[in-house]
N, C-alpha and C positions, 0 to 999 in steps of 0.2 A: 210476355211480361209476367214476372212473378208476383203473386198476390200473397199478402201477409194478413194475419188476423191478430189484433191487439185486444187483450182482455185482462181482467183481474181474476186471479184464481179464487174460487169459493173456498169457504172453510171446509176442512175435512170432516165428513159426517161421523167418522169412527173415533174422533178424538175431540176433546173440548178446547184444545189450543187453537190459536189464530195465527200461527207462524206462517210467514211469507204470503199473507193475504193482502198486504198493503202494496206489494210490488205489481207492476204491470208486465205481462208476459207477451212476447211476440213469437208466433208460430207461423210457418209457411204452409200454404195450402198444398196438398199433394199434387205433383205434376202428372203422375200416372197411377193407375189402380194397382192395388196389391194383388199378387197372384201366388198360388201355392208352389213351393219349391218341389220339383219332381222327385228329388231324393228323400228329403226329410218330411215334406208336407207342410212346413212352416210357411206362414204368409210373409211375403216380402216384395220389394221392388228395387229397382235400380236408382231410385230417387233418394239421394243422401240428405236433402234439405229437410226430410222428415225427422232427422235426428237433432236438428238445430233448434234450440230454444234460447231466446235472449230475454233478460230481465232488466227492467228500467224502474227507477224510483217514482216517476210520474208518467201520466199519459202524454203530456207535452213532450217529454224526452223521447218516448217511443215514436211519436208522430214526427218529430224533428229528424230522427234517425231514418225513417222511411222516406221522407222527402229528400234528405241529403243523398241517399243511396238510389233514389229513383224507383222505389217499390210502390206498387199499388197496395192499398191497405183498407181494411174495414175495422171499425171499432165496435166491439161488443160491449154494451153498457154493463156495469157491475150489477149483480143481483141486489135487490132491496133487502136490507137487513131489518128483520122484525124481532122485537123482544117479546117473549112470552113471560109476563110478570105473574108470578103466583106465590102464594104464601104456603108455609108448611101446614097451616090449618086447613087448607083446601083438600088435603089428602083424607080428611076425616068427615067430609060433608057428604 
């Protein structure tokens, strides 16, 4: 039975924008371990589900999809968002 993971993408640490952080993403767990290719040395496997990523507007929509398709799934809770409030005057203290 295939297992899926449902989660919300965190904000990119390299940019200040929050694009695509409100969507829920579904990824499949790998069915086999990656192994180095004998010719090139790149890591890979025969599992093509590793390339599939599905996006949903809500967690309920992602859960409904998994239940409709008969997929076992785990839900990873979204990270807590904390705001660091500071004033410009704090730079001079």
